[in-house]
C-alpha positions as CSV (number, residue, x, y, z in Angstrom):
1,M,-192.5,-39.0,-62.2
2,S,-189.0,-40.6,-62.1
3,T,-188.1,-43.8,-63.7
4,V,-187.9,-46.9,-61.6
5,R,-185.7,-49.8,-62.4
6,S,-184.6,-53.1,-60.8
7,L,-181.0,-53.6,-59.6
8,R,-179.0,-56.5,-58.3
9,I,-176.3,-55.5,-55.8
10,P,-173.6,-58.0,-54.9
11,S,-172.9,-58.4,-51.2
12,R,-169.8,-59.5,-49.4
13,R,-171.0,-63.0,-49.1
14,A,-171.4,-63.4,-52.9
15,R,-175.2,-63.1,-52.7
16,L,-177.2,-60.7,-54.9
17,L,-179.5,-58.3,-53.1
18,A,-182.6,-57.2,-54.9
19,A,-183.1,-53.4,-55.2
20,R,-185.3,-50.7,-56.9
21,L,-183.8,-47.5,-58.1
22,H,-186.0,-44.4,-58.4
23,G,-184.3,-41.8,-60.5
24,S,-180.6,-42.0,-61.4
25,L,-177.3,-42.7,-59.6
26,Q,-175.8,-39.9,-61.7
27,S,-178.0,-37.1,-60.5
28,G,-176.6,-36.1,-57.2
29,P,-177.5,-37.3,-53.6
30,V,-179.1,-40.7,-53.3
31,V,-181.4,-41.7,-50.4
32,V,-181.1,-45.3,-49.3
33,I,-184.2,-46.9,-47.8
34,A,-183.5,-49.9,-45.6
35,H,-186.3,-52.0,-44.1
36,G,-186.6,-53.6,-40.7
37,M,-186.2,-57.2,-39.8
38,L,-189.6,-58.4,-40.8
39,S,-190.2,-56.1,-43.8
40,H,-189.0,-55.9,-47.4
41,K,-188.3,-53.3,-50.1
42,G,-191.8,-53.6,-51.5
43,S,-193.8,-52.7,-48.4
44,P,-196.3,-50.0,-49.0
45,R,-194.5,-47.7,-46.6
46,H,-191.2,-48.0,-48.5
47,R,-192.7,-47.7,-51.8
48,L,-194.6,-44.5,-50.8
49,S,-191.5,-43.0,-49.2
50,A,-189.5,-43.6,-52.4
51,Q,-192.2,-42.0,-54.6
52,L,-192.5,-39.0,-52.3
53,L,-188.7,-38.5,-52.2
54,S,-188.3,-39.0,-55.9
55,S,-191.1,-36.5,-56.6
56,L,-188.9,-33.9,-54.8
57,G,-186.1,-34.6,-57.2
58,L,-184.0,-37.0,-55.1
59,S,-182.9,-40.4,-56.3
60,V,-183.8,-43.3,-54.0
61,V,-182.6,-46.9,-53.6
62,R,-184.7,-49.3,-51.6
63,F,-183.4,-52.9,-51.2
64,D,-184.0,-56.3,-49.6
65,F,-181.5,-57.4,-47.1
66,A,-180.2,-61.1,-47.5
67,G,-182.9,-63.7,-47.2
68,R,-185.7,-61.1,-47.3
69,G,-188.0,-60.3,-50.2
70,A,-186.4,-61.0,-53.6
71,S,-182.8,-61.1,-52.3
72,E,-180.7,-64.3,-52.2
73,G,-179.3,-65.8,-49.1
74,D,-180.6,-66.5,-45.6
75,S,-181.9,-63.9,-43.2
76,R,-179.3,-65.2,-40.8
77,D,-176.7,-63.6,-43.1
78,I,-177.7,-60.1,-42.0
79,T,-176.5,-60.6,-38.3
């Protein structure tokens, strides 16, 4: 099982986006999981997808858009 760690990613509007990294950014290709308008990075679907992909040896980043989940900002910032 890969390691999972929390990340904070700065956005263009000086907001920090909450993210989770499965694996390493140094180990090759990285899959980015982006949720829909009413979802968030911690939804069961996104967690399971990240676990399955990382079990295949891929690194995965799942994140919350601005104003969703644990990210800073207002959801209107994503439009």
